[in-house]
C-alpha positions as CSV (number, residue, x, y, z in Angstrom):
1,M,0.0,0.0,-0.1
2,T,1.3,3.5,-1.0
3,V,0.9,6.7,0.8
4,T,-0.8,9.3,-1.5
5,L,0.2,13.0,-1.4
6,I,-2.9,13.9,0.7
7,E,-2.1,11.3,3.2
8,G,1.5,12.5,3.5
9,I,0.3,16.4,3.8
10,A,-2.3,15.5,6.4
11,A,0.1,13.5,8.4
12,V,2.7,16.2,8.5
13,L,-0.2,18.8,9.2
14,M,-1.3,16.5,12.0
15,Y,2.1,16.4,13.6
16,L,2.7,20.1,13.3
17,F,-0.8,21.1,14.9
18,G,-0.7,18.4,17.4
19,G,2.8,19.3,18.3
20,A,1.7,23.0,18.8
21,L,-1.2,21.9,21.1
22,V,1.1,19.8,23.1
23,L,3.4,22.8,23.5
24,F,0.6,25.1,24.6
25,I,-0.6,22.6,27.2
26,Y,2.9,22.2,28.4
27,E,3.3,26.0,28.7
28,A,-0.1,25.9,30.8
29,Y,1.5,23.3,33.0
30,V,4.7,25.4,33.5
31,K,2.7,28.2,34.6
32,T,0.4,26.4,36.7
33,R,2.2,23.2,37.7
34,Q,-1.0,21.2,37.7
35,K,-0.1,17.6,37.1
36,S,-3.4,17.1,35.1
37,L,-1.9,19.3,32.3
38,I,1.1,17.2,32.0
39,F,-0.9,14.1,31.8
40,M,-2.9,15.9,29.1
41,A,0.1,16.9,27.1
42,I,1.6,13.4,27.3
43,G,-1.8,11.7,26.2
44,F,-2.2,14.0,23.1
45,F,1.4,13.3,22.3
46,I,0.9,9.6,22.2
47,L,-2.6,10.0,20.7
48,I,-1.3,11.9,17.9
49,F,1.8,9.7,17.3
50,G,-0.3,6.5,17.5
51,G,-2.8,8.2,15.0
52,N,-0.3,8.7,12.4
53,L,1.8,5.5,13.0
54,T,0.4,3.3,10.0
55,T,0.9,6.4,7.6
56,L,4.5,6.7,8.8
57,V,5.4,3.1,8.6
58,E,3.9,3.0,5.0
59,A,5.8,6.0,4.0
60,V,9.2,5.0,5.6
61,Q,8.8,1.6,3.9
62,A,7.8,3.0,0.5
63,E,10.7,5.6,0.3
64,T,13.5,3.5,1.8
65,W,15.3,0.3,1.0
66,W,13.7,-1.2,4.0
67,P,11.8,-4.7,3.5
68,T,8.4,-4.8,4.7
69,A,9.4,-5.7,8.3
70,I,6.0,-4.6,9.8
71,Q,2.7,-5.8,8.0
72,A,0.0,-3.3,7.7
73,S,-2.2,-5.3,10.2
74,D,0.5,-5.2,12.6
75,A,1.0,-1.5,12.3
76,R,-2.7,-0.9,12.7
77,A,-2.8,-3.2,15.9
78,I,0.1,-1.2,17.5
79,S,-1.5,2.0,16.5
80,L,-4.7,1.1,18.1
81,V,-2.8,0.1,21.3
82,I,-0.6,3.5,21.4
83,Q,-3.8,5.4,21.0
84,L,-5.5,3.6,23.9
85,I,-2.6,4.5,26.0
86,G,-3.2,8.1,25.1
87,I,-6.9,8.0,25.6
88,V,-6.3,6.4,29.1
89,L,-4.0,9.3,30.0
90,L,-6.4,11.9,28.7
91,L,-9.0,10.1,31.1
92,L,-6.6,10.3,33.9
93,S,-5.9,13.9,33.3
94,A,-9.7,14.7,33.2
95,T,-10.8,12.6,36.4
96,R,-8.1,12.5,38.8
97,P,-7.8,15.5,41.2
98,F,-4.0,16.1,41.0
99,G,-4.4,19.6,42.4
100,R,-1.9,22.4,42.3
101,K,1.8,21.8,43.3
102,E,3.2,24.4,45.5
């Protein structure tokens, strides 16, 4: 399976805008020292990385000399597990009363 130009552009934009979101959340954490914000930033980072993992794997395999070391179904499964970890971290950030660190 090949990665189309639109998929490549969308993946790059997802990493750029997702990275900006993570940086904004991290800056809020630095100002407030609320642990829930750092869990949120890490959760979004993992979620964004996991969401684009299949596109990244396909693009790397198509543009390099690597043999198909990771099958498409394996990449999808790994991507889903990574995304679940990100969602669990987001749920923790929303439900756990971490409070402010003084």
